[in-house]
Residue, then its C-alpha position, 0 to 999 in steps of 0.5 A: m504227901n497224898y498216896e491215894s493214887l498209888r494205894e489204889e493202883c496197888f489195891e487193884a493189882n492185888m485184887e487181880l490175884p484172886r480174880l485170876g485164881l492165883v491166890l487163896y485167902n491171904f496168900g501172896n502180895v503185890s507192890c508197885i513203886d513210885r520211882q519219883t518219890g522213892v516209895f512203894a505201896i504193898k499189901p498189908s501182912g495177913v489181911l484176907y483178900d475178901a477184907l482188903a480195902p485201898k486204905d489198908i495198903v501200906i507205903v514203904d520207902l527204899d530204906g524199908k521204913v513205913v512212911d504211911g499206913a496203919l497196918r504192918p506191911s507184907s512179911d515179904t516187903n524186904t524181898h520186894l525192896e531188894l528187887y526194886k533196888a537191884f532192878p531199877a527198870i521195874g515198876g511192880v512185883v508180885h509174889t503168889h503161891s499159885t499151885y503149879a509154880v509152887a510145885w516146880a519151886q518145891a521140886a527145885r527145878a527150872v521150867p523147861l521151854y517145851g513149846t511156842t507158848h513159852a517162847d512167846h514170852l521168854a526165850t529161856d527156861i524159867p529159872c529156879t534158884d538154889f535152896m537157901p543156905d541155913e545161915c541166910i535162912q537164920n539171918d533176915y530171911e526176906t531180904e536174903t530171898g530177894l538177894q538170892i534171886i538177884d545173885f542167881f540172875r547175876r551169876h547166870g548172866l540173866d536179864p530181868s527185863e527179858i526174864p521177868m520171873a523166877l522160882v525160889a527153891g522150896h518157896g514159890p514164884f516172884t514176877w515183876g514188870a515195867t508196870v505193876a499190871k505187867a507184873v501181874y500179867h507175868a504171874r498169870i503167864l508163869e502159872e500157865l507155863c508151869k502147868m503146861a510143862f507139868l502136863t507135857e512131862a506127864i504125857n511124855p516124860d521124854a519130851h524134848r526142849l523146843k528147838d532153837t529155831l522155833i524159840q527164836k522165831h516165836y520170841n523175836r516176833k513179839h519182842g525187839k526191834d523186828a517184832y511184828y506181832g499185834q498192832n502198831 
């Protein structure tokens, strides 16, 4: 089977990360899935973005087996795999070590919804998981990372289509979307919302969460059947 177009799509999405200032050196990875064939493309492990080429992208099936490619896939491959299996509507996954998102993850804090920019994108705080138990760390760590996100969303009744992002405590951000382009978009938005929330608390440590009427107004004008933002 020819995976050229899937590889190219994944390569272009990965190259957006340094252009958007979300990664340094070889930090982070992007994957995109072809649901019809049941495979996804992902960045190879440890390859510098400056040296990355489309041919380097690795193709993996939903059993976690490499089906095409000469290099080892990202060490985070199993996290992407678990998200694809649990969230069937998503088409792409992004993991970065972007500065402000990682800072909130290291603080093990959800990112409070302080303003309308945040509410334009989601009507909740940005969730942050609990710290992973030692037995999970010592097991298949990357698989457990994916399961940790999935379990958190299920326990808290969160909808991954409405909240396309999460922070993993002590680790960093993962985002996803219906397409890989949307997953990258959400990674950039997540970083900006984390930065805004950090600056809000630096300016006013007693800042209050945005009131619900403003949250609902800003979220609903961009999302759902009554949305009126933008062009038809």
